[in-house]
PyMOL commands that place a pseudoatom at each C-alpha (Angstrom):
pseudoatom trace, name=CA, resn=MET, resi=1, chain=A, elem=C, hetatm=0, pos=[96.727, -30.747, -32.123]
pseudoatom trace, name=CA, resn=ARG, resi=2, chain=A, elem=C, hetatm=0, pos=[97.478, -27.738, -29.912]
pseudoatom trace, name=CA, resn=ALA, resi=3, chain=A, elem=C, hetatm=0, pos=[93.836, -27.564, -28.868]
pseudoatom trace, name=CA, resn=ILE, resi=4, chain=A, elem=C, hetatm=0, pos=[93.915, -31.169, -27.700]
pseudoatom trace, name=CA, resn=VAL, resi=5, chain=A, elem=C, hetatm=0, pos=[97.017, -30.567, -25.551]
pseudoatom trace, name=CA, resn=LEU, resi=6, chain=A, elem=C, hetatm=0, pos=[95.432, -27.458, -23.951]
pseudoatom trace, name=CA, resn=LEU, resi=7, chain=A, elem=C, hetatm=0, pos=[92.301, -29.389, -23.047]
pseudoatom trace, name=CA, resn=CYS, resi=8, chain=A, elem=C, hetatm=0, pos=[94.384, -32.121, -21.413]
pseudoatom trace, name=CA, resn=LEU, resi=9, chain=A, elem=C, hetatm=0, pos=[96.299, -29.610, -19.290]
pseudoatom trace, name=CA, resn=LEU, resi=10, chain=A, elem=C, hetatm=0, pos=[93.090, -27.887, -18.133]
pseudoatom trace, name=CA, resn=HIS, resi=11, chain=A, elem=C, hetatm=0, pos=[91.562, -31.233, -17.177]
pseudoatom trace, name=CA, resn=ALA, resi=12, chain=A, elem=C, hetatm=0, pos=[94.632, -32.118, -15.112]
pseudoatom trace, name=CA, resn=ALA, resi=13, chain=A, elem=C, hetatm=0, pos=[94.586, -28.759, -13.346]
pseudoatom trace, name=CA, resn=PHE, resi=14, chain=A, elem=C, hetatm=0, pos=[90.890, -28.949, -12.399]
pseudoatom trace, name=CA, resn=GLY, resi=15, chain=A, elem=C, hetatm=0, pos=[91.318, -32.524, -11.214]
pseudoatom trace, name=CA, resn=GLN, resi=16, chain=A, elem=C, hetatm=0, pos=[93.770, -31.562, -8.434]
pseudoatom trace, name=CA, resn=ASP, resi=17, chain=A, elem=C, hetatm=0, pos=[92.519, -30.892, -4.831]
pseudoatom trace, name=CA, resn=ASN, resi=18, chain=A, elem=C, hetatm=0, pos=[94.962, -28.092, -4.142]
pseudoatom trace, name=CA, resn=LYS, resi=19, chain=A, elem=C, hetatm=0, pos=[93.658, -24.557, -3.934]
pseudoatom trace, name=CA, resn=PHE, resi=20, chain=A, elem=C, hetatm=0, pos=[95.298, -21.734, -5.684]
pseudoatom trace, name=CA, resn=SER, resi=21, chain=A, elem=C, hetatm=0, pos=[95.937, -18.148, -4.860]
pseudoatom trace, name=CA, resn=TRP, resi=22, chain=A, elem=C, hetatm=0, pos=[97.864, -15.281, -6.279]
pseudoatom trace, name=CA, resn=LEU, resi=23, chain=A, elem=C, hetatm=0, pos=[100.866, -16.601, -4.399]
pseudoatom trace, name=CA, resn=GLY, resi=24, chain=A, elem=C, hetatm=0, pos=[100.621, -20.124, -5.747]
pseudoatom trace, name=CA, resn=PRO, resi=25, chain=A, elem=C, hetatm=0, pos=[98.960, -23.372, -4.700]
pseudoatom trace, name=CA, resn=LEU, resi=26, chain=A, elem=C, hetatm=0, pos=[97.748, -23.807, -1.091]
pseudoatom trace, name=CA, resn=GLU, resi=27, chain=A, elem=C, hetatm=0, pos=[97.711, -27.020, 0.871]
pseudoatom trace, name=CA, resn=ASN, resi=28, chain=A, elem=C, hetatm=0, pos=[94.274, -28.447, 1.579]
pseudoatom trace, name=CA, resn=VAL, resi=29, chain=A, elem=C, hetatm=0, pos=[94.200, -27.956, 5.371]
pseudoatom trace, name=CA, resn=PRO, resi=30, chain=A, elem=C, hetatm=0, pos=[91.015, -27.707, 7.499]
pseudoatom trace, name=CA, resn=GLN, resi=31, chain=A, elem=C, hetatm=0, pos=[90.018, -24.180, 8.404]
pseudoatom trace, name=CA, resn=GLN, resi=32, chain=A, elem=C, hetatm=0, pos=[90.176, -23.279, 12.126]
pseudoatom trace, name=CA, resn=ALA, resi=33, chain=A, elem=C, hetatm=0, pos=[87.415, -21.406, 13.879]
pseudoatom trace, name=CA, resn=PRO, resi=34, chain=A, elem=C, hetatm=0, pos=[88.249, -17.714, 14.139]
pseudoatom trace, name=CA, resn=VAL, resi=35, chain=A, elem=C, hetatm=0, pos=[89.405, -16.579, 17.557]
pseudoatom trace, name=CA, resn=GLN, resi=36, chain=A, elem=C, hetatm=0, pos=[87.250, -14.223, 19.623]
pseudoatom trace, name=CA, resn=SER, resi=37, chain=A, elem=C, hetatm=0, pos=[89.380, -11.214, 18.761]
pseudoatom trace, name=CA, resn=GLN, resi=38, chain=A, elem=C, hetatm=0, pos=[88.888, -11.890, 15.066]
pseudoatom trace, name=CA, resn=VAL, resi=39, chain=A, elem=C, hetatm=0, pos=[85.139, -12.256, 15.604]
pseudoatom trace, name=CA, resn=CYS, resi=40, chain=A, elem=C, hetatm=0, pos=[85.057, -8.922, 17.408]
pseudoatom trace, name=CA, resn=VAL, resi=41, chain=A, elem=C, hetatm=0, pos=[86.915, -7.344, 14.527]
pseudoatom trace, name=CA, resn=THR, resi=42, chain=A, elem=C, hetatm=0, pos=[84.618, -8.830, 11.903]
pseudoatom trace, name=CA, resn=ASP, resi=43, chain=A, elem=C, hetatm=0, pos=[81.358, -8.646, 13.968]
pseudoatom trace, name=CA, resn=GLN, resi=44, chain=A, elem=C, hetatm=0, pos=[81.575, -5.928, 16.614]
pseudoatom trace, name=CA, resn=ALA, resi=45, chain=A, elem=C, hetatm=0, pos=[77.828, -6.078, 17.328]
pseudoatom trace, name=CA, resn=SER, resi=46, chain=A, elem=C, hetatm=0, pos=[78.079, -9.758, 18.302]
pseudoatom trace, name=CA, resn=CYS, resi=47, chain=A, elem=C, hetatm=0, pos=[81.087, -9.054, 20.546]
pseudoatom trace, name=CA, resn=GLY, resi=48, chain=A, elem=C, hetatm=0, pos=[79.237, -6.265, 22.374]
pseudoatom trace, name=CA, resn=CYS, resi=49, chain=A, elem=C, hetatm=0, pos=[76.286, -8.576, 22.981]
pseudoatom trace, name=CA, resn=CYS, resi=50, chain=A, elem=C, hetatm=0, pos=[78.573, -11.220, 24.487]
pseudoatom trace, name=CA, resn=LEU, resi=51, chain=A, elem=C, hetatm=0, pos=[80.189, -8.631, 26.738]
pseudoatom trace, name=CA, resn=MET, resi=52, chain=A, elem=C, hetatm=0, pos=[76.781, -7.402, 27.855]
pseudoatom trace, name=CA, resn=GLN, resi=53, chain=A, elem=C, hetatm=0, pos=[75.708, -10.950, 28.693]
pseudoatom trace, name=CA, resn=LYS, resi=54, chain=A, elem=C, hetatm=0, pos=[78.830, -11.438, 30.787]
pseudoatom trace, name=CA, resn=GLN, resi=55, chain=A, elem=C, hetatm=0, pos=[78.167, -8.216, 32.696]
pseudoatom trace, name=CA, resn=ILE, resi=56, chain=A, elem=C, hetatm=0, pos=[74.539, -9.208, 33.279]
pseudoatom trace, name=CA, resn=GLY, resi=57, chain=A, elem=C, hetatm=0, pos=[75.717, -12.584, 34.538]
pseudoatom trace, name=CA, resn=ARG, resi=58, chain=A, elem=C, hetatm=0, pos=[78.089, -10.936, 37.009]
pseudoatom trace, name=CA, resn=LEU, resi=59, chain=A, elem=C, hetatm=0, pos=[75.353, -8.571, 38.208]
pseudoatom trace, name=CA, resn=GLU, resi=60, chain=A, elem=C, hetatm=0, pos=[72.927, -11.465, 38.648]
pseudoatom trace, name=CA, resn=LYS, resi=61, chain=A, elem=C, hetatm=0, pos=[75.481, -13.430, 40.659]
pseudoatom trace, name=CA, resn=PHE, resi=62, chain=A, elem=C, hetatm=0, pos=[76.258, -10.417, 42.871]
pseudoatom trace, name=CA, resn=PHE, resi=63, chain=A, elem=C, hetatm=0, pos=[72.544, -9.690, 43.313]
pseudoatom trace, name=CA, resn=ASN, resi=64, chain=A, elem=C, hetatm=0, pos=[71.815, -13.264, 44.391]
pseudoatom trace, name=CA, resn=MET, resi=65, chain=A, elem=C, hetatm=0, pos=[74.716, -13.201, 46.845]
pseudoatom trace, name=CA, resn=SER, resi=66, chain=A, elem=C, hetatm=0, pos=[73.428, -9.935, 48.318]
pseudoatom trace, name=CA, resn=ILE, resi=67, chain=A, elem=C, hetatm=0, pos=[69.879, -11.299, 48.609]
pseudoatom trace, name=CA, resn=ASN, resi=68, chain=A, elem=C, hetatm=0, pos=[71.097, -14.441, 50.380]
pseudoatom trace, name=CA, resn=LYS, resi=69, chain=A, elem=C, hetatm=0, pos=[73.180, -12.382, 52.781]
pseudoatom trace, name=CA, resn=LEU, resi=70, chain=A, elem=C, hetatm=0, pos=[70.228, -10.103, 53.543]
pseudoatom trace, name=CA, resn=LYS, resi=71, chain=A, elem=C, hetatm=0, pos=[68.023, -13.151, 54.139]
pseudoatom trace, name=CA, resn=ASP, resi=72, chain=A, elem=C, hetatm=0, pos=[70.558, -14.569, 56.605]
pseudoatom trace, name=CA, resn=GLU, resi=73, chain=A, elem=C, hetatm=0, pos=[70.845, -11.256, 58.440]
pseudoatom trace, name=CA, resn=LEU, resi=74, chain=A, elem=C, hetatm=0, pos=[67.049, -10.893, 58.564]
pseudoatom trace, name=CA, resn=MET, resi=75, chain=A, elem=C, hetatm=0, pos=[66.672, -14.404, 59.972]
pseudoatom trace, name=CA, resn=SER, resi=76, chain=A, elem=C, hetatm=0, pos=[69.337, -13.700, 62.583]
pseudoatom trace, name=CA, resn=SER, resi=77, chain=A, elem=C, hetatm=0, pos=[67.630, -10.428, 63.554]
pseudoatom trace, name=CA, resn=LYS, resi=78, chain=A, elem=C, hetatm=0, pos=[64.271, -12.187, 63.879]
pseudoatom trace, name=CA, resn=MET, resi=79, chain=A, elem=C, hetatm=0, pos=[65.801, -14.849, 66.116]
pseudoatom trace, name=CA, resn=ILE, resi=80, chain=A, elem=C, hetatm=0, pos=[67.393, -12.202, 68.339]
pseudoatom trace, name=CA, resn=LEU, resi=81, chain=A, elem=C, hetatm=0, pos=[64.116, -10.264, 68.503]
pseudoatom trace, name=CA, resn=ASN, resi=82, chain=A, elem=C, hetatm=0, pos=[62.113, -13.387, 69.367]
pseudoatom trace, name=CA, resn=ASN, resi=83, chain=A, elem=C, hetatm=0, pos=[64.681, -14.275, 72.006]
pseudoatom trace, name=CA, resn=MET, resi=84, chain=A, elem=C, hetatm=0, pos=[64.366, -10.811, 73.532]
pseudoatom trace, name=CA, resn=ARG, resi=85, chain=A, elem=C, hetatm=0, pos=[60.579, -11.000, 73.481]
pseudoatom trace, name=CA, resn=GLY, resi=86, chain=A, elem=C, hetatm=0, pos=[60.642, -14.431, 75.079]
pseudoatom trace, name=CA, resn=SER, resi=87, chain=A, elem=C, hetatm=0, pos=[62.941, -13.287, 77.871]
pseudoatom trace, name=CA, resn=ARG, resi=88, chain=A, elem=C, hetatm=0, pos=[61.203, -10.014, 78.747]
pseudoatom trace, name=CA, resn=SER, resi=89, chain=A, elem=C, hetatm=0, pos=[60.740, -9.696, 82.473]
pseudoatom trace, name=CA, resn=ALA, resi=90, chain=A, elem=C, hetatm=0, pos=[59.484, -6.731, 84.476]
pseudoatom trace, name=CA, resn=PHE, resi=91, chain=A, elem=C, hetatm=0, pos=[57.331, -6.153, 87.506]
pseudoatom trace, name=CA, resn=SER, resi=92, chain=A, elem=C, hetatm=0, pos=[56.220, -3.172, 89.549]
pseudoatom trace, name=CA, resn=VAL, resi=93, chain=A, elem=C, hetatm=0, pos=[53.959, -3.447, 92.583]
pseudoatom trace, name=CA, resn=ALA, resi=94, chain=A, elem=C, hetatm=0, pos=[52.621, -1.251, 95.373]
pseudoatom trace, name=CA, resn=LEU, resi=95, chain=A, elem=C, hetatm=0, pos=[51.627, -2.054, 98.931]
pseudoatom trace, name=CA, resn=ASN, resi=96, chain=A, elem=C, hetatm=0, pos=[47.883, -1.522, 98.371]
pseudoatom trace, name=CA, resn=ASN, resi=97, chain=A, elem=C, hetatm=0, pos=[45.316, 0.493, 96.462]
pseudoatom trace, name=CA, resn=ASN, resi=98, chain=A, elem=C, hetatm=0, pos=[43.115, 1.675, 99.323]
pseudoatom trace, name=CA, resn=SER, resi=99, chain=A, elem=C, hetatm=0, pos=[41.355, 5.008, 99.171]
pseudoatom trace, name=CA, resn=ALA, resi=100, chain=A, elem=C, hetatm=0, pos=[42.272, 5.697, 102.817]
pseudoatom trace, name=CA, resn=MET, resi=101, chain=A, elem=C, hetatm=0, pos=[45.715, 5.514, 104.416]
pseudoatom trace, name=CA, resn=VAL, resi=102, chain=A, elem=C, hetatm=0, pos=[46.402, 2.049, 105.848]
pseudoatom trace, name=CA, resn=SER, resi=103, chain=A, elem=C, hetatm=0, pos=[49.242, 1.035, 108.164]
pseudoatom trace, name=CA, resn=TYR, resi=104, chain=A, elem=C, hetatm=0, pos=[51.331, -2.097, 107.607]
pseudoatom trace, name=CA, resn=GLY, resi=105, chain=A, elem=C, hetatm=0, pos=[53.173, -3.288, 110.731]
pseudoatom trace, name=CA, resn=PRO, resi=106, chain=A, elem=C, hetatm=0, pos=[54.880, -3.166, 113.092]
pseudoatom trace, name=CA, resn=PHE, resi=107, chain=A, elem=C, hetatm=0, pos=[55.353, -6.912, 113.633]
pseudoatom trace, name=CA, resn=SER, resi=108, chain=A, elem=C, hetatm=0, pos=[57.132, -8.880, 116.312]
pseudoatom trace, name=CA, resn=SER, resi=109, chain=A, elem=C, hetatm=0, pos=[59.567, -10.376, 113.793]
pseudoatom trace, name=CA, resn=ASP, resi=110, chain=A, elem=C, hetatm=0, pos=[60.947, -9.704, 110.326]
pseudoatom trace, name=CA, resn=SER, resi=111, chain=A, elem=C, hetatm=0, pos=[58.423, -10.508, 107.597]
pseudoatom trace, name=CA, resn=ILE, resi=112, chain=A, elem=C, hetatm=0, pos=[58.249, -10.478, 103.799]
pseudoatom trace, name=CA, resn=ILE, resi=113, chain=A, elem=C, hetatm=0, pos=[56.125, -7.598, 102.507]
pseudoatom trace, name=CA, resn=LYS, resi=114, chain=A, elem=C, hetatm=0, pos=[53.249, -8.796, 100.318]
pseudoatom trace, name=CA, resn=TYR, resi=115, chain=A, elem=C, hetatm=0, pos=[52.632, -6.047, 97.786]
pseudoatom trace, name=CA, resn=LYS, resi=116, chain=A, elem=C, hetatm=0, pos=[49.023, -6.424, 96.661]
pseudoatom trace, name=CA, resn=HIS, resi=117, chain=A, elem=C, hetatm=0, pos=[48.603, -3.820, 93.917]
pseudoatom trace, name=CA, resn=VAL, resi=118, chain=A, elem=C, hetatm=0, pos=[50.235, -4.824, 90.612]
pseudoatom trace, name=CA, resn=PHE, resi=119, chain=A, elem=C, hetatm=0, pos=[51.148, -2.213, 88.008]
pseudoatom trace, name=CA, resn=ILE, resi=120, chain=A, elem=C, hetatm=0, pos=[52.859, -4.693, 85.693]
pseudoatom trace, name=CA, resn=ASN, resi=121, chain=A, elem=C, hetatm=0, pos=[53.938, -8.308, 85.965]
pseudoatom trace, name=CA, resn=LEU, resi=122, chain=A, elem=C, hetatm=0, pos=[55.476, -9.105, 82.595]
pseudoatom trace, name=CA, resn=GLY, resi=123, chain=A, elem=C, hetatm=0, pos=[56.441, -12.762, 82.579]
pseudoatom trace, name=CA, resn=ASP, resi=124, chain=A, elem=C, hetatm=0, pos=[54.392, -13.501, 85.738]
pseudoatom trace, name=CA, resn=GLY, resi=125, chain=A, elem=C, hetatm=0, pos=[57.497, -13.643, 87.890]
pseudoatom trace, name=CA, resn=TYR, resi=126, chain=A, elem=C, hetatm=0, pos=[55.933, -11.869, 90.856]
pseudoatom trace, name=CA, resn=ASN, resi=127, chain=A, elem=C, hetatm=0, pos=[53.626, -13.795, 93.208]
pseudoatom trace, name=CA, resn=VAL, resi=128, chain=A, elem=C, hetatm=0, pos=[51.037, -11.601, 94.948]
pseudoatom trace, name=CA, resn=GLU, resi=129, chain=A, elem=C, hetatm=0, pos=[50.337, -14.255, 97.588]
pseudoatom trace, name=CA, resn=THR, resi=130, chain=A, elem=C, hetatm=0, pos=[53.941, -14.642, 98.735]
pseudoatom trace, name=CA, resn=GLY, resi=131, chain=A, elem=C, hetatm=0, pos=[55.438, -11.257, 97.810]
pseudoatom trace, name=CA, resn=ILE, resi=132, chain=A, elem=C, hetatm=0, pos=[58.316, -13.069, 96.086]
pseudoatom trace, name=CA, resn=PHE, resi=133, chain=A, elem=C, hetatm=0, pos=[59.655, -12.444, 92.589]
pseudoatom trace, name=CA, resn=THR, resi=134, chain=A, elem=C, hetatm=0, pos=[61.250, -15.507, 90.979]
pseudoatom trace, name=CA, resn=VAL, resi=135, chain=A, elem=C, hetatm=0, pos=[63.917, -14.689, 88.384]
pseudoatom trace, name=CA, resn=PRO, resi=136, chain=A, elem=C, hetatm=0, pos=[62.937, -16.294, 85.041]
pseudoatom trace, name=CA, resn=ARG, resi=137, chain=A, elem=C, hetatm=0, pos=[66.275, -15.855, 83.284]
pseudoatom trace, name=CA, resn=SER, resi=138, chain=A, elem=C, hetatm=0, pos=[69.865, -15.181, 84.257]
pseudoatom trace, name=CA, resn=GLY, resi=139, chain=A, elem=C, hetatm=0, pos=[71.054, -11.649, 83.639]
pseudoatom trace, name=CA, resn=VAL, resi=140, chain=A, elem=C, hetatm=0, pos=[71.533, -8.195, 85.067]
pseudoatom trace, name=CA, resn=TYR, resi=141, chain=A, elem=C, hetatm=0, pos=[68.447, -6.736, 86.731]
pseudoatom trace, name=CA, resn=SER, resi=142, chain=A, elem=C, hetatm=0, pos=[67.560, -3.265, 87.953]
pseudoatom trace, name=CA, resn=LEU, resi=143, chain=A, elem=C, hetatm=0, pos=[65.797, -3.321, 91.330]
pseudoatom trace, name=CA, resn=SER, resi=144, chain=A, elem=C, hetatm=0, pos=[64.296, -0.479, 93.317]
pseudoatom trace, name=CA, resn=VAL, resi=145, chain=A, elem=C, hetatm=0, pos=[62.402, -0.186, 96.598]
pseudoatom trace, name=CA, resn=THR, resi=146, chain=A, elem=C, hetatm=0, pos=[60.664, 2.874, 98.028]
pseudoatom trace, name=CA, resn=VAL, resi=147, chain=A, elem=C, hetatm=0, pos=[59.202, 2.922, 101.552]
pseudoatom trace, name=CA, resn=TYR, resi=148, chain=A, elem=C, hetatm=0, pos=[57.021, 5.460, 103.342]
pseudoatom trace, name=CA, resn=SER, resi=149, chain=A, elem=C, hetatm=0, pos=[55.379, 5.893, 106.726]
pseudoatom trace, name=CA, resn=SER, resi=150, chain=A, elem=C, hetatm=0, pos=[53.243, 8.652, 108.213]
pseudoatom trace, name=CA, resn=ALA, resi=151, chain=A, elem=C, hetatm=0, pos=[52.551, 9.989, 111.696]
pseudoatom trace, name=CA, resn=ARG, resi=152, chain=A, elem=C, hetatm=0, pos=[49.617, 7.572, 112.008]
pseudoatom trace, name=CA, resn=VAL, resi=153, chain=A, elem=C, hetatm=0, pos=[52.164, 5.011, 113.237]
pseudoatom trace, name=CA, resn=THR, resi=154, chain=A, elem=C, hetatm=0, pos=[55.590, 5.090, 114.839]
pseudoatom trace, name=CA, resn=LEU, resi=155, chain=A, elem=C, hetatm=0, pos=[57.894, 6.746, 112.299]
pseudoatom trace, name=CA, resn=SER, resi=156, chain=A, elem=C, hetatm=0, pos=[60.288, 3.949, 111.602]
pseudoatom trace, name=CA, resn=ASN, resi=157, chain=A, elem=C, hetatm=0, pos=[60.299, 2.531, 108.075]
pseudoatom trace, name=CA, resn=CYS, resi=158, chain=A, elem=C, hetatm=0, pos=[63.057, 0.017, 107.631]
pseudoatom trace, name=CA, resn=VAL, resi=159, chain=A, elem=C, hetatm=0, pos=[63.246, -2.757, 105.037]
pseudoatom trace, name=CA, resn=THR, resi=160, chain=A, elem=C, hetatm=0, pos=[65.887, -4.916, 103.385]
pseudoatom trace, name=CA, resn=LEU, resi=161, chain=A, elem=C, hetatm=0, pos=[65.994, -6.065, 99.778]
pseudoatom trace, name=CA, resn=GLN, resi=162, chain=A, elem=C, hetatm=0, pos=[66.924, -9.739, 99.750]
pseudoatom trace, name=CA, resn=VAL, resi=163, chain=A, elem=C, hetatm=0, pos=[67.992, -12.325, 97.185]
pseudoatom trace, name=CA, resn=ASN, resi=164, chain=A, elem=C, hetatm=0, pos=[67.490, -15.902, 98.336]
pseudoatom trace, name=CA, resn=GLY, resi=165, chain=A, elem=C, hetatm=0, pos=[67.178, -14.650, 101.907]
pseudoatom trace, name=CA, resn=GLU, resi=166, chain=A, elem=C, hetatm=0, pos=[70.460, -12.706, 101.800]
pseudoatom trace, name=CA, resn=ASN, resi=167, chain=A, elem=C, hetatm=0, pos=[70.534, -8.926, 102.228]
pseudoatom trace, name=CA, resn=VAL, resi=168, chain=A, elem=C, hetatm=0, pos=[71.428, -6.970, 99.091]
pseudoatom trace, name=CA, resn=ALA, resi=169, chain=A, elem=C, hetatm=0, pos=[70.490, -3.429, 100.166]
pseudoatom trace, name=CA, resn=GLU, resi=170, chain=A, elem=C, hetatm=0, pos=[68.695, -1.601, 102.975]
pseudoatom trace, name=CA, resn=ALA, resi=171, chain=A, elem=C, hetatm=0, pos=[66.175, 1.236, 102.961]
pseudoatom trace, name=CA, resn=ILE, resi=172, chain=A, elem=C, hetatm=0, pos=[65.969, 2.638, 106.479]
pseudoatom trace, name=CA, resn=GLU, resi=173, chain=A, elem=C, hetatm=0, pos=[64.562, 5.924, 107.810]
pseudoatom trace, name=CA, resn=ARG, resi=174, chain=A, elem=C, hetatm=0, pos=[64.136, 6.317, 111.562]
pseudoatom trace, name=CA, resn=SER, resi=175, chain=A, elem=C, hetatm=0, pos=[64.284, 10.048, 112.230]
pseudoatom trace, name=CA, resn=GLY, resi=176, chain=A, elem=C, hetatm=0, pos=[61.054, 10.294, 114.236]
pseudoatom trace, name=CA, resn=GLN, resi=177, chain=A, elem=C, hetatm=0, pos=[61.297, 14.093, 114.245]
pseudoatom trace, name=CA, resn=ASP, resi=178, chain=A, elem=C, hetatm=0, pos=[58.751, 14.854, 111.518]
pseudoatom trace, name=CA, resn=LEU, resi=179, chain=A, elem=C, hetatm=0, pos=[55.328, 13.738, 110.351]
pseudoatom trace, name=CA, resn=GLU, resi=180, chain=A, elem=C, hetatm=0, pos=[56.480, 11.593, 107.426]
pseudoatom trace, name=CA, resn=ASP, resi=181, chain=A, elem=C, hetatm=0, pos=[59.473, 9.439, 106.566]
pseudoatom trace, name=CA, resn=SER, resi=182, chain=A, elem=C, hetatm=0, pos=[60.439, 8.043, 103.162]
pseudoatom trace, name=CA, resn=THR, resi=183, chain=A, elem=C, hetatm=0, pos=[63.524, 6.540, 101.562]
pseudoatom trace, name=CA, resn=SER, resi=184, chain=A, elem=C, hetatm=0, pos=[64.478, 4.632, 98.417]
pseudoatom trace, name=CA, resn=VAL, resi=185, chain=A, elem=C, hetatm=0, pos=[67.192, 2.290, 97.215]
pseudoatom trace, name=CA, resn=VAL, resi=186, chain=A, elem=C, hetatm=0, pos=[68.100, 1.354, 93.630]
pseudoatom trace, name=CA, resn=VAL, resi=187, chain=A, elem=C, hetatm=0, pos=[70.605, -1.343, 92.636]
pseudoatom trace, name=CA, resn=ALA, resi=188, chain=A, elem=C, hetatm=0, pos=[71.692, -3.304, 89.558]
pseudoatom trace, name=CA, resn=VAL, resi=189, chain=A, elem=C, hetatm=0, pos=[72.598, -6.904, 90.328]
pseudoatom trace, name=CA, resn=GLN, resi=190, chain=A, elem=C, hetatm=0, pos=[73.555, -10.093, 88.515]
pseudoatom trace, name=CA, resn=LEU, resi=191, chain=A, elem=C, hetatm=0, pos=[70.907, -12.745, 89.122]
pseudoatom trace, name=CA, resn=ASN, resi=192, chain=A, elem=C, hetatm=0, pos=[70.499, -16.366, 88.121]
pseudoatom trace, name=CA, resn=ALA, resi=193, chain=A, elem=C, hetatm=0, pos=[67.376, -18.101, 86.890]
pseudoatom trace, name=CA, resn=GLY, resi=194, chain=A, elem=C, hetatm=0, pos=[65.402, -19.347, 89.873]
pseudoatom trace, name=CA, resn=ASP, resi=195, chain=A, elem=C, hetatm=0, pos=[66.688, -16.741, 92.337]
pseudoatom trace, name=CA, resn=GLN, resi=196, chain=A, elem=C, hetatm=0, pos=[63.997, -15.346, 94.625]
pseudoatom trace, name=CA, resn=LEU, resi=197, chain=A, elem=C, hetatm=0, pos=[63.685, -11.639, 95.427]
pseudoatom trace, name=CA, resn=SER, resi=198, chain=A, elem=C, hetatm=0, pos=[61.727, -10.137, 98.293]
pseudoatom trace, name=CA, resn=VAL, resi=199, chain=A, elem=C, hetatm=0, pos=[61.496, -7.068, 100.492]
pseudoatom trace, name=CA, resn=ARG, resi=200, chain=A, elem=C, hetatm=0, pos=[61.539, -7.808, 104.203]
pseudoatom trace, name=CA, resn=LEU, resi=201, chain=A, elem=C, hetatm=0, pos=[60.045, -5.464, 106.790]
pseudoatom trace, name=CA, resn=LEU, resi=202, chain=A, elem=C, hetatm=0, pos=[62.278, -5.475, 109.865]
pseudoatom trace, name=CA, resn=GLN, resi=203, chain=A, elem=C, hetatm=0, pos=[60.982, -6.108, 113.340]
pseudoatom trace, name=CA, resn=GLY, resi=204, chain=A, elem=C, hetatm=0, pos=[59.328, -3.073, 114.942]
pseudoatom trace, name=CA, resn=CYS, resi=205, chain=A, elem=C, hetatm=0, pos=[59.147, -1.094, 111.684]
pseudoatom trace, name=CA, resn=SER, resi=206, chain=A, elem=C, hetatm=0, pos=[55.994, -0.033, 109.849]
pseudoatom trace, name=CA, resn=LEU, resi=207, chain=A, elem=C, hetatm=0, pos=[54.726, 1.401, 106.557]
pseudoatom trace, name=CA, resn=SER, resi=208, chain=A, elem=C, hetatm=0, pos=[51.773, 3.517, 105.469]
pseudoatom trace, name=CA, resn=ASP, resi=209, chain=A, elem=C, hetatm=0, pos=[50.118, 3.563, 102.068]
pseudoatom trace, name=CA, resn=ASP, resi=210, chain=A, elem=C, hetatm=0, pos=[46.975, 4.348, 100.108]
pseudoatom trace, name=CA, resn=ILE, resi=211, chain=A, elem=C, hetatm=0, pos=[45.899, 4.914, 96.519]
pseudoatom trace, name=CA, resn=ASN, resi=212, chain=A, elem=C, hetatm=0, pos=[48.894, 7.246, 96.006]
pseudoatom trace, name=CA, resn=HIS, resi=213, chain=A, elem=C, hetatm=0, pos=[51.234, 4.226, 96.143]
pseudoatom trace, name=CA, resn=TYR, resi=214, chain=A, elem=C, hetatm=0, pos=[54.042, 5.545, 98.318]
pseudoatom trace, name=CA, resn=ASN, resi=215, chain=A, elem=C, hetatm=0, pos=[55.513, 2.062, 98.844]
pseudoatom trace, name=CA, resn=THR, resi=216, chain=A, elem=C, hetatm=0, pos=[56.688, 0.320, 95.687]
pseudoatom trace, name=CA, resn=PHE, resi=217, chain=A, elem=C, hetatm=0, pos=[58.871, -2.602, 94.643]
pseudoatom trace, name=CA, resn=THR, resi=218, chain=A, elem=C, hetatm=0, pos=[60.106, -2.660, 91.023]
pseudoatom trace, name=CA, resn=GLY, resi=219, chain=A, elem=C, hetatm=0, pos=[62.461, -4.805, 88.984]
pseudoatom trace, name=CA, resn=PHE, resi=220, chain=A, elem=C, hetatm=0, pos=[63.234, -5.501, 85.343]
pseudoatom trace, name=CA, resn=LEU, resi=221, chain=A, elem=C, hetatm=0, pos=[65.780, -7.331, 83.216]
pseudoatom trace, name=CA, resn=LEU, resi=222, chain=A, elem=C, hetatm=0, pos=[68.424, -5.050, 81.721]
pseudoatom trace, name=CA, resn=TYR, resi=223, chain=A, elem=C, hetatm=0, pos=[70.057, -7.772, 79.607]
pseudoatom trace, name=CA, resn=ALA, resi=224, chain=A, elem=C, hetatm=0, pos=[70.302, -11.551, 79.672]
pseudoatom trace, name=CA, resn=SER, resi=225, chain=A, elem=C, hetatm=0, pos=[73.613, -13.299, 80.299]
pseudoatom trace, name=CA, resn=ASP, resi=226, chain=A, elem=C, hetatm=0, pos=[72.793, -16.892, 79.319]
for i in range(1, 226): cmd.bond("trace and resi %d" % i, "trace and resi %d" % (i + 1))
show_as sticks, trace
zoom trace
């Protein structure tokens, strides 16, 4: 009889859904996923791997940002360089390239000097036929003129540097007391695209030149302003 009762009690106990512990029965509640801190405590290797992946992700993001910034800066530098190359302008010319000394002038009126020997004409702004330099781009230009005359002619070298027919500077030497006269003028001026530069020999004045290139006209763009 006692055995039958014991079997009945055991069957009833195993038929219940409740779980038991040393502290008594536990309610049948769904288990929650362990939080990250618990995972790190129970599986430190897995936690370290996750942390490493996060750090790699941050480094990759920073690296990509740096690469994109460098690409932008490189593109900007290339554009500036191409702009500078496209706007380069420089010329330097001499009166002639004759082996023997040749006189130029005097004339009965002022006249534009046509420099025939070209050292450099970067941008093709200088016209050998007219003696005029046409400004290709607005900016600040450095301009210089050197004149020379010898005792072969009347010692009176006098020229004016002009922009659009207006005097900018003069180079005049009229001593007449020696065998040679020479003078130079150098200026930096703001010019606009399309302006025309020339050197004008004044009435009654003269120049002398040969392969030594005593008479020169030079100009170049210092920096653009447009």
